[in-house]
ZAPAMI-699316 format. One record per residue: x, y, z of N, C-alpha, C in turn; residue in one letter. Coordinates in steps of 0.001 Angstrom, whole numbers, padded with zeros to 6 digits, always signed. Last residue first. Layout:
XYZXYZXYZA/...
This chain:
-057356-030377+137366-057285-031648+136625-058560-032090+135993P/-057982-026798+136765-057666-027980+137591-057672-029239+136758G/-056439-024180+134924-057550-025107+135134-057086-026279+135967A/-054615-021555+136631-054720-022623+135620-055919-023524+135936P/-056179-018410+137502-055501-019651+137875-055569-020656+136723A/-057724-016178+136935-056441-016325+136264-055677-017613+136580P/-061038-015917+136226-060153-016563+137195-058812-016830+136496D/-063098-013236+135719-062109-014088+135068-061133-014604+136115L/-064836-011415+136779-064947-012790+137244-063930-013729+136605Y/-064517-008997+135513-064138-009075+136926-064159-010504+137462Q/-065740-009419+133040-064281-009412+133132-063813-009596+134575R/-068464-009122+132812-067966-010375+133377-066455-010395+133556K/-070121-007054+131807-069258-006822+132954-068688-008079+133587G/-073240-008643+130882-072187-007640+130700-071326-007558+131960A/-074349-011792+129775-074202-010865+130900-073047-009898+130612Q/-074340-013691+127767-074861-012360+127469-074767-011358+128597G/-074487-016367+129938-074443-015984+128532-075100-014626+128320N/-075046-017055+132583-073991-016081+132306-073947-015616+130861W/-077072-019012+132394-077302-017786+133158-076318-016692+132748F/-075731-021000+130946-076904-020351+130364-077217-019036+131082Q/-073724-021828+132747-073378-021130+131502-074572-020391+130901A/-073636-023199+135146-074512-022030+135051-074232-021198+133796D/-071773-025295+134663-073161-025580+135056-074110-024399+134874D/-069781-024925+131707-069982-024754+133143-071470-024854+133470L/-070005-027522+129189-069937-026122+129617-070111-026055+131128A/-068053-030478+128861-069333-029840+129151-069090-028390+129560A/-065476-030427+126356-065969-030739+127697-067327-030072+127865K/-063515-031563+123661-064715-030857+124112-065096-031356+125501R/-059944-031597+123877-061240-032255+123706-062364-031392+124252D/-057689-030148+124416-057799-030794+123109-059165-031401+122834L/-056076-027493+125880-057301-028294+125922-057526-028839+124513I/-053099-026757+127637-053749-026994+126363-055024-027803+126605L/-053006-024755+130615-052824-026001+129871-053622-026030+128567P/-051619-021405+130779-052703-022358+130991-052478-023610+130162W/-049512-019816+129881-049412-020472+131192-050509-021500+131466V/-049981-018722+127409-048599-019073+127738-048482-019861+129044A/-052587-018022+127459-052218-019161+126620-050803-019634+126924A/-052524-015689+128988-052965-016928+129620-052659-018163+128772Y/-051453-013803+127086-050863-014013+128413-051246-015370+128998R/-053173-013958+124849-051741-014250+124709-051116-014579+126060A/-055613-013202+126040-055481-014490+125359-054013-014882+125259N/-054967-010627+126973-055291-011683+127931-055179-013059+127296L/-054628-009166+124591-053489-009425+125472-053743-010536+126464G/-057310-009293+123747-056229-009672+122837-054995-010033+123670V/-058849-008226+125781-058813-009678+125636-057768-010159+124623F/-058900-005499+125510-058051-006063+126557-057871-007574+126373E/-060979-005028+123706-059599-005085+123221-058615-005649+124242L/-063633-004660+124211-063091-005988+124502-061609-006116+124112Q/-064625-002321+123276-064664-002508+124727-064106-003862+125167D/-064384-002724+120495-063512-001770+121186-063489-001976+122695A/-064490-006159+119409-065162-004906+119777-064257-004021+120649P/-062234-007391+117054-062636-007442+118465-063309-006111+118797V/-061209-007392+114558-062646-007164+114673-063160-007280+116107E/-058598-008133+114520-058890-006768+114070-060373-006422+114175T/-058860-010856+115409-058149-009842+116204-058483-008408+115792E/-062091-012205+115122-060785-012008+114520-060150-010808+115227F/-063683-013558+118069-063580-012573+117003-062185-012594+116401F/-065970-015306+120087-064692-015339+119366-064735-014392+118173I/-068433-015583+121289-067383-014917+122056-066049-014821+121323A/-071001-016774+120826-070459-015715+119959-069374-014894+120659K/-071840-018983+122114-072114-017711+122773-071493-016523+122035V/-071074-021246+120705-072510-021008+120879-072845-019675+121543P/-068672-021513+118281-068909-020919+119607-070387-020574+119788C/-068442-022249+115642-068674-023310+116638-069022-022755+118012A/-067786-019993+114235-069139-020537+114056-069458-021633+115069S/-065135-019737+115263-066125-018656+115340-067538-019211+115231V/-063570-021940+114657-064008-021733+116036-065123-020697+116156C/-062861-021659+111989-063805-022706+112372-064373-022481+113770L/-060884-019875+111172-062225-019358+111464-063236-020410+111890E/-058209-020127+110690-059124-020926+109865-060582-020529+110061C/-055846-019062+111774-056862-018184+111180-057869-018922+110310D/-054230-020635+113263-053954-020593+111823-055036-019814+111061I/-052688-020255+116401-053894-020050+115589-053511-019918+114118C/-050260-020165+117685-050716-021453+117171-051922-021328+116233K/-049861-017632+118599-048831-018196+117722-049232-019544+117128D/-052036-017115+120305-051901-016373+119050-050856-016936+118090P/-054145-019425+121689-052725-019077+121617-052480-018378+120275H/-057149-018471+123104-056505-018961+121896-055056-018493+121900I/-058866-019574+126097-058129-018595+125301-057522-019281+124083V/-061717-019846+128255-060797-020440+127285-060084-019311+126549L/-062727-019943+131681-062509-019201+130440-061555-019989+129546F/-062533-020867+134280-063840-020405+133811-063771-019647+132480N/-059941-021989+134609-061086-022522+135355-062450-022098+134800P/-058558-022192+131259-058531-021739+132642-059762-022281+133339G/-056958-023688+128518-058090-023681+129439-057742-023152+130816E/-056396-023013+125062-055879-023282+126400-057002-022986+127380H/-056220-023887+121604-056981-023461+122776-056310-023896+124076F/-054963-024872+119346-054595-023529+119796-055293-023082+121076A/-054848-027010+117468-054626-027217+118906-054176-025918+119566E/-055592-026665+114860-054256-026200+115234-053909-026443+116701A/-058183-027234+114273-057173-028153+113751-055759-027812+114216P/-060995-027077+116267-059711-026409+116023-058648-027398+115523C/-063331-028270+117065-063139-028024+115633-061779-027430+115286V/-063156-028472+119853-063407-029678+119063-063128-029485+117568E/-063033-025868+120689-061857-026726+120845-061969-027936+119916V/-065634-024989+120343-064564-024405+119537-063313-025275+119550C/-067002-026196+122359-067296-026634+120998-066195-026158+120054D/-066876-025551+125010-065632-025925+124331-065890-026541+122958S/-067975-022918+127068-068334-023976+126117-067039-024340+125401H/-067700-021063+129239-066664-022023+128871-067193-023223+128091K/-068957-019289+131124-069710-020178+130237-068817-021364+129875C/-067269-017650+132532-068315-018358+133279-069266-019161+132396N/-066448-015988+129601-066234-016075+131051-067484-016652+131726I/-067247-015514+127024-066852-016890+127375-066707-017072+128892C/-067603-012805+126745-068801-013636+126906-068483-015103+127204N/-064989-011614+126375-065664-011651+127679-066837-012617+127798E/-063323-013610+123807-063656-012394+124544-064543-012678+125758T/-060672-014985+122051-061839-015286+122874-062083-014063+123758V/-059551-014316+118800-059478-013953+120209-060785-014336+120899V/-057371-015266+116122-058707-015120+116681-058565-014972+118184Y/-054722-013336+114602-055262-014490+115317-056725-014238+115664T/-051939-012442+112472-053200-012194+113146-053715-013492+113756M/
């Protein structure tokens, strides 16, 4: 099992979770973070570190967010590893809690 980053991370991309992850399991896209399911050690540290409550244990992902289990695995395989905390996106406060953000997920790898 693994932890999964869900929709509320889209367009927020706080990386407090990255800072506490001992397994180096986070990967970064332009406007979203994902957890590599094979690297996650189920320590749960990322859950409490996420300021927007976007991380769930795989079996506890809300039913309307189940697509994110596969999205985390898919993008973790192609997006670069992120090891250090970075500033959240500029408009993260606006996007926090907005419904229907899946359409805004940018599948491109994160830039330099």
